[in-house]
Structure formats: structure tokens, C-alpha cells
Residue frames as qw, qx, qy, qz and C-alpha x, y, z in Angstrom:
[[0.292, -0.293, 0.864, -0.288, 175.58, -49.97, 109.22],
 [0.532, -0.006, -0.721, -0.444, 174.31, -53.15, 107.54],
 [0.689, -0.346, 0.186, -0.609, 171.70, -55.09, 109.51],
 [0.855, 0.098, -0.508, -0.030, 173.13, -58.60, 109.03],
 [0.723, -0.164, -0.554, 0.380, 173.84, -60.14, 112.45],
 [0.027, -0.531, 0.228, -0.816, 173.21, -57.00, 114.36],
 [0.436, -0.422, -0.725, 0.326, 172.56, -57.19, 118.07],
 [0.073, -0.483, -0.070, -0.870, 170.30, -54.34, 119.28],
 [0.281, -0.368, -0.751, 0.470, 169.04, -53.46, 122.74],
 [0.138, -0.475, -0.267, -0.827, 165.98, -51.29, 123.04],
 [0.025, -0.233, -0.712, 0.662, 164.40, -49.93, 126.24],
 [0.366, 0.430, 0.339, -0.752, 160.63, -49.31, 126.42],
 [0.140, 0.168, -0.731, -0.646, 159.77, -51.39, 123.35],
 [0.185, 0.294, 0.922, -0.173, 156.41, -52.79, 124.50],
 [0.265, 0.794, 0.541, -0.081, 154.44, -49.96, 122.93],
 [0.035, 0.942, 0.015, -0.335, 154.73, -46.64, 121.06],
 [0.371, 0.821, -0.411, -0.137, 157.89, -45.54, 119.43],
 [0.326, -0.480, 0.815, -0.012, 159.96, -48.36, 120.89],
 [0.715, 0.221, 0.653, -0.117, 157.58, -51.00, 119.48],
 [0.596, 0.786, 0.076, -0.147, 157.49, -49.27, 116.06],
 [0.116, 0.803, -0.577, -0.094, 161.34, -48.99, 116.00],
 [0.522, -0.288, 0.802, -0.033, 161.78, -52.61, 116.91],
 [0.733, 0.473, 0.482, -0.086, 159.53, -53.73, 114.07],
 [0.422, 0.882, -0.159, -0.135, 161.33, -51.32, 111.72],
 [0.078, -0.700, 0.708, 0.040, 164.74, -52.80, 112.70],
 [0.774, -0.093, 0.613, -0.128, 163.61, -56.42, 112.61],
 [0.615, 0.568, -0.461, -0.294, 165.15, -58.48, 109.84],
 [0.990, -0.039, -0.118, 0.061, 166.46, -62.01, 109.44],
 [0.699, 0.231, -0.332, 0.590, 169.75, -62.29, 111.35],
 [0.068, -0.571, 0.260, -0.776, 169.03, -59.40, 113.69],
 [0.486, -0.333, -0.744, 0.314, 168.82, -60.00, 117.40],
 [0.189, -0.605, -0.029, -0.773, 166.64, -57.59, 119.35],
 [0.378, -0.185, -0.716, 0.556, 166.89, -57.41, 123.17],
 [0.254, -0.676, -0.279, -0.633, 163.76, -55.68, 124.61],
 [0.324, -0.024, -0.627, 0.708, 164.47, -54.23, 127.99],
 [0.378, -0.477, -0.169, -0.775, 161.48, -53.41, 130.18],
 [0.374, -0.302, 0.610, -0.630, 159.56, -54.22, 133.37],
 [0.736, 0.105, 0.478, -0.467, 156.99, -56.66, 132.17],
 [0.167, -0.159, 0.871, 0.434, 157.64, -59.76, 130.03],
 [0.347, 0.493, 0.783, -0.151, 153.91, -60.21, 129.67],
 [0.280, 0.826, 0.124, -0.474, 153.55, -56.87, 127.98],
 [0.034, 0.630, -0.614, -0.474, 156.36, -57.64, 125.63],
 [0.557, 0.034, 0.829, 0.047, 155.09, -61.12, 124.61],
 [0.602, 0.701, 0.349, -0.155, 152.95, -59.92, 121.61],
 [0.224, 0.882, -0.369, -0.189, 155.94, -58.00, 120.23],
 [0.339, -0.466, 0.804, 0.147, 158.33, -60.87, 120.80],
 [0.647, 0.291, 0.704, 0.028, 156.08, -63.18, 118.71],
 [0.515, 0.837, 0.137, -0.121, 155.61, -60.56, 115.94],
 [0.030, 0.839, -0.500, -0.213, 159.33, -59.97, 115.77],
 [0.469, -0.240, 0.839, 0.137, 160.24, -63.70, 115.55],
 [0.664, 0.540, 0.503, -0.123, 157.76, -63.94, 112.69],
 [0.378, 0.893, -0.179, -0.165, 160.01, -61.66, 110.68],
 [0.866, 0.280, -0.263, 0.320, 162.99, -64.00, 111.09],
 [0.020, 0.707, -0.422, 0.567, 164.57, -61.81, 113.85],
 [0.553, -0.208, -0.714, 0.377, 165.64, -63.25, 117.17],
 [0.240, -0.660, 0.071, -0.708, 163.91, -61.46, 119.99],
 [0.580, -0.176, -0.680, 0.413, 164.59, -61.74, 123.74],
 [0.340, -0.861, -0.168, -0.340, 163.16, -60.00, 126.76],
 [0.474, 0.166, -0.498, 0.707, 165.52, -58.41, 129.37],
 [0.381, -0.792, -0.476, 0.018, 164.00, -57.43, 132.66],
 [0.356, 0.085, -0.176, 0.914, 165.05, -53.84, 133.51],
 [0.174, -0.870, -0.459, 0.039, 163.15, -51.31, 135.56],
 [0.429, 0.509, -0.061, 0.744, 164.79, -47.92, 134.80],
 [0.366, -0.777, -0.004, -0.512, 163.25, -46.45, 137.92],
 [0.825, -0.532, 0.192, -0.017, 165.33, -48.80, 140.09],
 [0.197, 0.783, -0.587, -0.061, 169.09, -48.62, 139.74],
 [0.540, -0.276, 0.787, -0.111, 169.42, -52.13, 141.32],
 [0.778, 0.405, 0.460, -0.135, 167.23, -53.51, 138.52],
 [0.474, 0.838, -0.238, -0.126, 169.30, -51.68, 135.91],
 [0.134, -0.628, 0.766, -0.026, 172.48, -53.33, 137.32],
 [0.651, -0.002, 0.748, -0.133, 170.84, -56.76, 137.28],
 [0.716, 0.637, 0.204, -0.203, 169.73, -56.27, 133.74],
 [0.307, 0.828, -0.461, -0.086, 173.08, -55.20, 132.56],
 [0.317, -0.454, 0.831, -0.049, 174.81, -58.15, 134.30],
 [0.753, 0.235, 0.592, -0.165, 172.34, -60.56, 132.74],
 [0.602, 0.781, -0.044, -0.159, 173.02, -59.12, 129.31],
 [0.103, 0.767, -0.633, -0.011, 176.79, -59.23, 129.73],
 [0.557, -0.243, 0.784, -0.127, 176.61, -62.81, 131.04],
 [0.807, 0.452, 0.301, -0.230, 174.82, -63.81, 127.84],
 [0.579, -0.234, 0.523, 0.580, 178.04, -63.17, 125.89],
 [0.463, 0.739, 0.466, 0.151, 176.01, -61.39, 123.21],
 [0.352, 0.130, 0.134, 0.917, 177.64, -58.51, 121.16],
 [0.074, 0.798, 0.468, -0.371, 175.95, -55.17, 121.29],
 [0.422, 0.255, 0.402, 0.772, 175.95, -53.01, 118.12],
 [0.148, -0.509, -0.205, -0.823, 173.14, -50.62, 119.02],
 [0.183, -0.390, -0.719, 0.546, 171.93, -49.41, 122.36],
 [0.099, -0.502, -0.382, -0.770, 168.71, -47.49, 121.80],
 [0.127, -0.250, -0.642, 0.713, 167.75, -45.66, 125.01],
 [0.151, -0.366, -0.567, -0.722, 164.10, -45.13, 124.11],
 [0.353, -0.600, -0.712, 0.090, 161.95, -45.59, 127.16],
 [0.107, 0.221, -0.147, 0.958, 160.51, -42.44, 128.72],
 [0.125, -0.668, -0.691, 0.247, 157.87, -40.79, 130.94],
 [0.055, 0.315, 0.069, 0.945, 156.19, -37.50, 130.65],
 [0.469, -0.490, -0.103, -0.728, 153.97, -35.97, 133.20],
 [0.752, -0.263, -0.579, 0.174, 154.87, -38.60, 135.81],
 [0.207, -0.771, 0.246, -0.550, 155.13, -37.31, 139.40],
 [0.894, -0.445, 0.021, -0.043, 156.89, -38.59, 142.47],
 [0.159, -0.741, 0.647, 0.079, 160.26, -40.26, 143.09],
 [0.708, 0.322, -0.614, -0.134, 162.02, -43.20, 141.84],
 [0.890, -0.326, -0.298, 0.113, 163.03, -46.25, 144.04],
 [0.685, -0.001, -0.224, 0.693, 166.36, -44.38, 144.71],
 [0.238, -0.712, -0.348, 0.562, 164.83, -41.09, 145.71],
 [0.178, -0.138, 0.346, 0.911, 165.26, -39.03, 142.40],
 [0.477, 0.423, 0.089, -0.766, 162.59, -36.98, 140.67],
 [0.765, 0.159, 0.618, -0.091, 160.73, -39.64, 138.78],
 [0.684, 0.725, 0.060, -0.056, 160.95, -38.41, 135.16],
 [0.147, 0.821, -0.552, 0.013, 164.63, -37.52, 135.48],
 [0.548, -0.371, 0.744, -0.089, 165.37, -40.87, 137.26],
 [0.783, 0.296, 0.545, -0.053, 163.76, -42.83, 134.39],
 [0.589, 0.804, 0.083, -0.008, 164.50, -40.73, 131.33],
 [0.306, 0.825, -0.440, 0.178, 168.10, -39.98, 132.16],
 [0.332, -0.636, 0.655, -0.238, 169.61, -41.61, 135.22],
 [0.847, -0.020, 0.513, -0.139, 168.49, -45.14, 134.54],
 [0.790, 0.605, 0.024, 0.100, 169.69, -44.90, 130.91],
 [0.098, 0.852, -0.486, 0.166, 172.93, -43.30, 132.01],
 [0.548, -0.458, 0.685, -0.147, 173.76, -46.22, 134.28],
 [0.890, 0.278, 0.359, -0.050, 172.63, -48.85, 131.69],
 [0.599, 0.781, -0.141, 0.105, 174.91, -47.21, 129.15],
 [0.116, -0.783, 0.589, -0.165, 177.91, -46.97, 131.43],
 [0.707, -0.259, 0.643, -0.139, 177.58, -50.67, 132.42],
 [0.833, 0.363, 0.410, 0.074, 177.43, -51.75, 128.72],
 [0.197, 0.902, -0.291, -0.252, 180.15, -49.52, 127.39],
 [0.340, -0.479, 0.776, 0.228, 182.86, -52.19, 127.40],
 [0.583, 0.299, 0.752, 0.073, 180.55, -54.59, 125.34],
 [0.473, 0.848, 0.175, -0.161, 179.81, -51.78, 122.90],
 [0.056, -0.793, 0.558, 0.240, 183.60, -51.14, 122.51],
 [0.447, -0.212, 0.855, 0.156, 184.20, -54.85, 121.91],
 [0.553, 0.488, 0.675, 0.019, 181.41, -54.93, 119.28],
 [0.117, 0.756, -0.096, -0.637, 182.41, -51.78, 117.44],
 [0.105, -0.218, -0.035, -0.970, 181.38, -50.20, 115.16],
 [0.206, -0.540, -0.795, 0.185, 178.50, -49.60, 117.51],
 [0.054, -0.466, -0.147, -0.871, 176.05, -46.87, 118.33],
 [0.101, -0.411, -0.689, 0.588, 174.29, -45.28, 121.33],
 [0.085, -0.436, -0.445, -0.777, 171.03, -43.56, 120.47],
 [0.022, -0.325, -0.621, 0.713, 169.16, -41.40, 122.99],
 [0.026, -0.612, -0.610, -0.502, 165.60, -40.57, 122.18],
 [0.166, -0.247, -0.353, 0.887, 165.32, -37.13, 123.52],
 [0.146, 0.771, 0.618, 0.055, 162.79, -34.34, 122.45],
 [0.213, 0.532, 0.112, 0.812, 162.58, -30.79, 121.26],
 [0.533, -0.785, -0.295, -0.112, 160.98, -30.24, 124.70],
 [0.704, -0.289, -0.146, 0.633, 164.56, -29.76, 125.84],
 [0.273, 0.466, 0.154, 0.827, 164.48, -26.26, 124.28],
 [0.378, -0.747, -0.233, -0.494, 162.09, -25.15, 127.03],
 [0.765, -0.478, -0.252, 0.350, 164.48, -26.09, 129.89],
 [0.119, 0.937, -0.101, 0.311, 166.03, -22.84, 131.13],
 [0.089, -0.675, 0.648, -0.342, 168.28, -24.38, 133.70],
 [0.734, -0.097, -0.672, 0.009, 169.01, -27.58, 135.67],
 [0.467, -0.648, 0.313, -0.515, 168.14, -27.36, 139.37],
 [0.486, 0.242, -0.832, 0.116, 170.30, -30.10, 140.72],
 [0.214, -0.067, 0.722, -0.654, 168.58, -30.06, 144.09],
 [0.693, 0.178, 0.049, -0.697, 165.18, -30.47, 142.46],
 [0.642, 0.293, -0.666, -0.241, 166.37, -33.64, 140.82],
 [0.299, 0.080, -0.876, 0.370, 166.65, -35.16, 144.32],
 [0.321, 0.169, 0.516, -0.776, 163.06, -34.21, 145.36],
 [0.419, 0.470, 0.777, -0.023, 159.60, -35.36, 144.26],
 [0.239, 0.452, 0.528, 0.678, 158.14, -33.76, 141.20],
 [0.064, -0.345, -0.384, 0.854, 157.06, -30.12, 141.96],
 [0.270, 0.092, -0.315, -0.905, 155.04, -29.08, 138.94],
 [0.676, 0.180, 0.471, -0.538, 151.41, -30.08, 138.52],
 [0.772, 0.531, -0.159, -0.311, 151.91, -31.23, 134.92],
 [0.826, -0.270, 0.410, 0.277, 155.35, -32.78, 135.24],
 [0.713, 0.639, 0.167, 0.234, 156.28, -31.19, 131.90],
 [0.019, 0.917, -0.384, 0.107, 159.00, -28.79, 133.18],
 [0.632, -0.464, 0.620, 0.019, 160.70, -31.88, 134.73],
 [0.835, 0.361, 0.399, 0.115, 160.25, -33.73, 131.39],
 [0.441, 0.879, -0.128, 0.129, 162.08, -30.89, 129.55],
 [0.270, -0.790, 0.547, -0.061, 164.99, -31.13, 131.94],
 [0.803, -0.132, 0.580, 0.032, 165.18, -34.89, 131.51],
 [0.757, 0.584, 0.241, 0.167, 165.29, -34.47, 127.72],
 [0.126, 0.933, -0.319, 0.111, 167.97, -31.90, 127.99],
 [0.562, -0.529, 0.636, -0.010, 169.98, -34.47, 130.02],
 [0.860, 0.258, 0.431, 0.091, 169.48, -36.92, 127.15],
 [0.559, 0.804, -0.037, 0.200, 170.97, -34.55, 124.64],
 [0.186, -0.858, 0.460, -0.135, 173.86, -33.59, 127.07],
 [0.794, -0.286, 0.537, 0.003, 174.55, -37.25, 127.67],
 [0.840, 0.438, 0.248, 0.203, 174.94, -38.00, 123.96],
 [0.287, 0.909, -0.214, 0.215, 177.26, -34.99, 123.56],
 [0.444, -0.708, 0.537, -0.110, 179.43, -36.05, 126.50],
 [0.874, 0.000, 0.483, 0.055, 179.65, -39.64, 125.25],
 [0.714, 0.672, 0.073, 0.183, 180.66, -38.52, 121.73],
 [0.070, 0.881, -0.412, 0.221, 183.58, -36.49, 123.22],
 [0.593, -0.522, 0.598, -0.136, 184.67, -39.32, 125.49],
 [0.821, 0.094, 0.562, 0.044, 184.39, -42.03, 122.87],
 [0.407, 0.820, -0.264, -0.305, 185.98, -40.21, 119.97],
 [0.398, 0.570, -0.710, -0.112, 187.87, -42.57, 117.64],
 [0.428, -0.240, 0.824, -0.285, 186.69, -45.60, 119.66],
 [0.168, -0.101, -0.891, -0.409, 184.26, -46.98, 116.94],
 [0.074, -0.586, -0.784, 0.190, 181.31, -46.11, 119.10],
 [0.015, -0.275, -0.202, -0.940, 179.18, -43.15, 117.87],
 [0.025, -0.449, -0.726, 0.521, 176.33, -41.44, 119.70],
 [0.095, -0.375, -0.499, -0.775, 173.11, -39.70, 118.73],
 [0.127, 0.379, 0.622, -0.673, 170.31, -37.72, 120.33],
 [0.017, -0.259, -0.683, -0.683, 167.07, -37.21, 118.50],
 [0.406, 0.194, 0.348, -0.822, 163.59, -35.67, 118.51],
 [0.226, 0.171, 0.940, 0.192, 161.04, -38.20, 117.28],
 [0.269, -0.379, -0.423, -0.778, 158.28, -35.69, 116.85],
 [0.454, -0.109, 0.532, -0.706, 155.26, -35.31, 119.28],
 [0.377, 0.057, -0.874, -0.300, 154.01, -38.84, 119.06],
 [0.719, -0.334, 0.020, -0.609, 150.81, -40.43, 120.39],
 [0.588, 0.133, -0.774, 0.192, 152.26, -42.94, 122.79],
 [0.644, -0.631, -0.433, 0.001, 151.75, -43.99, 126.40],
 [0.473, 0.106, -0.285, 0.827, 154.71, -41.70, 127.37],
 [0.163, -0.317, 0.041, -0.933, 151.94, -38.99, 128.00],
 [0.517, -0.419, -0.717, -0.207, 149.68, -41.20, 130.07],
 [0.434, -0.445, -0.524, 0.582, 150.50, -39.38, 133.31],
 [0.059, 0.108, 0.071, 0.990, 149.83, -35.90, 131.90],
 [0.326, 0.328, 0.543, -0.701, 146.53, -34.37, 133.22],
 [0.503, 0.431, 0.743, 0.096, 143.59, -35.50, 131.07],
 [0.308, 0.895, 0.219, -0.237, 142.63, -32.07, 129.57],
 [0.032, -0.818, 0.450, 0.358, 146.19, -31.25, 128.59],
 [0.445, -0.139, 0.842, 0.271, 146.79, -34.73, 127.25],
 [0.511, 0.603, 0.613, -0.008, 143.77, -34.42, 124.98],
 [0.220, 0.939, -0.036, -0.262, 144.96, -31.13, 123.66],
 [0.246, -0.607, 0.672, 0.345, 148.51, -32.40, 123.03],
 [0.574, 0.106, 0.803, 0.123, 147.08, -35.37, 121.06],
 [0.504, 0.792, 0.258, -0.227, 145.45, -33.11, 118.51],
 [0.253, 0.871, -0.392, -0.154, 149.01, -32.31, 117.16],
 [0.559, -0.451, 0.690, 0.087, 150.58, -35.77, 117.51],
 [0.469, 0.455, -0.660, -0.370, 152.17, -38.14, 114.88],
 [0.962, -0.097, -0.151, -0.204, 151.84, -41.87, 114.70],
 [0.680, -0.574, 0.430, 0.153, 154.42, -44.08, 116.48],
 [0.817, 0.281, 0.353, 0.359, 155.59, -45.31, 113.02],
 [0.340, 0.857, 0.017, 0.388, 156.37, -41.78, 111.96],
 [0.380, -0.868, 0.288, -0.142, 158.11, -41.16, 115.24],
 [0.877, -0.272, 0.339, 0.203, 160.29, -44.24, 114.83],
 [0.726, 0.648, 0.043, 0.227, 161.82, -43.10, 111.52],
 [0.136, 0.862, -0.395, 0.287, 164.57, -40.92, 113.04],
 [0.678, -0.504, 0.521, -0.120, 165.36, -43.58, 115.71],
 [0.919, 0.221, 0.302, 0.123, 165.81, -46.15, 112.91],
 [0.506, 0.821, -0.101, 0.245, 167.93, -43.69, 110.96],
 [0.154, -0.822, 0.485, -0.255, 170.29, -42.95, 113.77],
 [0.813, -0.326, 0.471, -0.107, 170.54, -46.68, 114.68],
 [0.792, 0.056, 0.563, 0.228, 171.49, -48.13, 111.34],
 [0.555, 0.824, 0.103, -0.040, 171.82, -45.61, 108.52],
 [0.757, 0.120, 0.065, 0.639, 175.17, -45.37, 106.73],
 [0.172, 0.752, 0.089, 0.631, 174.66, -41.58, 106.33],
 [0.444, -0.834, 0.092, -0.313, 174.69, -41.01, 110.14],
 [0.939, -0.229, -0.119, 0.226, 177.48, -43.45, 110.90],
 [0.644, 0.310, -0.168, 0.680, 180.41, -41.08, 110.44],
 [0.065, -0.575, 0.153, -0.801, 179.10, -38.40, 112.75],
 [0.527, -0.328, -0.716, 0.318, 178.84, -38.48, 116.49],
 [0.248, -0.353, -0.459, 0.777, 177.18, -36.41, 119.17],
 [0.127, -0.134, -0.320, -0.929, 174.71, -34.62, 116.90],
 [0.371, 0.337, 0.623, -0.601, 171.08, -33.93, 117.55],
 [0.005, 0.102, 0.784, 0.612, 168.63, -35.17, 114.87],
 [0.462, 0.427, 0.493, -0.601, 165.02, -34.36, 113.85],
 [0.725, 0.602, 0.075, -0.326, 163.30, -35.68, 110.73],
 [0.917, 0.096, 0.211, 0.325, 166.45, -37.78, 110.01],
 [0.487, 0.683, -0.046, 0.542, 168.60, -34.70, 109.76],
 [0.496, -0.195, -0.401, 0.745, 171.04, -32.96, 112.08],
 [0.141, -0.845, -0.303, -0.417, 169.55, -29.95, 113.87],
 [0.163, 0.441, -0.476, 0.743, 171.18, -27.47, 116.30],
 [0.462, -0.528, -0.678, 0.220, 170.12, -28.32, 119.94],
 [0.263, -0.936, -0.212, -0.094, 169.41, -25.69, 122.46],
 [0.163, 0.806, -0.404, 0.401, 172.07, -23.33, 123.85],
 [0.603, -0.562, 0.480, -0.301, 172.13, -25.20, 127.15],
 [0.976, 0.052, 0.214, 0.005, 172.62, -28.51, 125.35],
 [0.714, 0.558, -0.151, 0.395, 175.89, -27.13, 123.99],
 [0.276, -0.865, 0.284, -0.306, 177.15, -25.94, 127.36],
 [0.660, 0.323, -0.641, 0.223, 180.40, -27.69, 128.19],
 [0.099, -0.320, 0.658, -0.674, 180.31, -26.88, 131.87],
 [0.733, -0.078, 0.225, -0.637, 176.75, -28.22, 132.23],
 [0.840, 0.276, -0.442, -0.155, 177.78, -31.32, 130.25],
 [0.432, 0.348, -0.721, 0.416, 180.61, -32.01, 132.59],
 [0.311, -0.240, 0.571, -0.721, 178.61, -31.40, 135.71],
 [0.851, 0.006, -0.060, -0.522, 175.82, -33.72, 134.55],
 [0.780, 0.250, -0.568, 0.077, 178.36, -36.48, 134.07],
 [0.193, 0.333, -0.705, 0.596, 179.96, -35.90, 137.41],
 [0.523, -0.148, 0.419, -0.727, 176.65, -35.93, 139.33],
 [0.877, 0.126, -0.252, -0.389, 175.32, -38.91, 137.29],
 [0.609, 0.276, -0.698, 0.256, 178.40, -40.97, 138.24],
 [0.075, -0.227, 0.682, -0.691, 177.93, -40.04, 141.93],
 [0.666, -0.010, 0.170, -0.727, 174.16, -40.71, 141.93],
 [0.911, 0.144, -0.288, -0.259, 174.50, -44.09, 140.28],
 [0.777, -0.545, 0.312, 0.033, 177.45, -45.09, 142.54],
 [0.878, 0.370, 0.042, 0.300, 179.98, -45.22, 139.74],
 [0.481, 0.430, -0.205, 0.736, 182.14, -42.32, 141.02],
 [0.327, -0.352, -0.527, 0.701, 182.78, -40.11, 143.92],
 [0.043, 0.555, 0.438, 0.706, 181.58, -36.87, 142.24],
 [0.150, -0.204, 0.276, -0.927, 179.24, -34.51, 144.02],
 [0.082, 0.285, 0.912, -0.285, 176.19, -35.43, 146.08]]
């Protein structure tokens, strides 16, 4: 996918992998839409991107609030801009509590907010094809042993929040798989990826001692952005859809991530929970 005149929407670009990915994708003629909660936090990056010759715009979206996601999607659609790449990058790890809509916080932000944003922008992606949807997941999804649907509608139960993080990342991989099947031959391809264990603010809610231990093994945000950039624009990834990537190469995901029944149930429940379908409660 050539970068000339691309329109790219990135969630969670104010810092970490999202910021590094935005800078890696910036080029003359590219338009980058930075979706997040705070315009003030995005201002330094907006200025840096515009210095590269790219156009950069802030889009207010709080992924923990489905009403905010709807408002952000409506604002983007009203702009009339095409959408060639939707990069679902924002994420939480170790966060505890509930979202504005009553879902376990990490699941609500990492999967459900992105699910709704993607569904609301699908028609624009179709119109702009060839287009791509990139979900930043994690190898943490391998540690998820099941999806407890009831737990996703309660506050975080674990002390570290990391089991809930693993489930949310499994949902990111399942989401990309389901989209690939549904969008086959549409000109819209999908990707899930592991960026590496990267030193970013995503870990800010993890208890201090565990956070310091994790950081000993972390990569830089720039290293973590490489696979996101690859899935977003590389010609090599363009003909394949629904795969899981690490280090810019396809990699088999977990057994659960290939479970067709689980994939279908996640879609049905996500539609119901975001108000897009009857589904199950």
C-alpha cells in the first residue's frame, strides 16, 4: 500500500507505540487522525507530524465511553474524509474497575470500544478500499484459558488486572479473524499483531513492583511500532487477511484464537453490548 494520499486513523497515539507508529507513518500527503481523550496531550505530536509534511488532526474519542465512541465516529464520517487504515492501537493493562457503560475496564477499552468504532467506520473503509484494519493485540492472549462472559460485565477481579488484559487481547485477535471472514473479497483486509513487550504507559496501572520487573524485559516504542507499521502499509502484508503477526511475520495465534464458536459468540455479544444488534445479554 503506497503512502501517497493515505488517510489513517490511530487510537491512543499521544504516547508509546501509537506515537511511534504515527511518526513512522507520517509522510507528505498522508493525513493522520489521532483519536484520543485529550487534545492537549496530542498537541506536541500534532505539531511534530505537521513538520514532516503530513496533515494531522485530533479526533475526540474516549474508548471507555460508548457514547463518546459514537460521537467520534459521527464526527469523522461527517468530515467526508476517506479511511484507508484504521489502527486500533490504544490499550490498558493492569487497569481495574468498570467503564462508563459497566464493562470490565480493560475489556471495555481494549476490545469493546474498538469493536464499536470499527463497526461504525466499516462503510467508509469499504468506500475507501483497498483499506486495512489493524488490531494491536499481544502474545499475552496465549495465557487466556477461557472467556468468562459474566466477568466482562463486572469490575476487575484480579489484583494485577493482567488476566483481564490477556482476555482483552484474545478478543482483539478474535475480532480481526471474524472481520477477515466477513470482509473477504471486499478490499478491506485485517490484521492482529504482537508489538513486543514495550515500555509504554499501557502498564501504568500495574502494581509498582510488578511494573518494574516487567520493564527489565521491555523494548522501545519505536521497536514496538515496526509490526504496526508493517501491517498498516506494507505491500507484503496486503494480500493476506485475518493473520496474527509478530516481528513483521505471520505467527500462529493461540488455540482459543482459532476457535470458530468463540469467534462467533464474541461478535454476537459485542453487537448486543454496543447496541448494534439483539444478540445475547
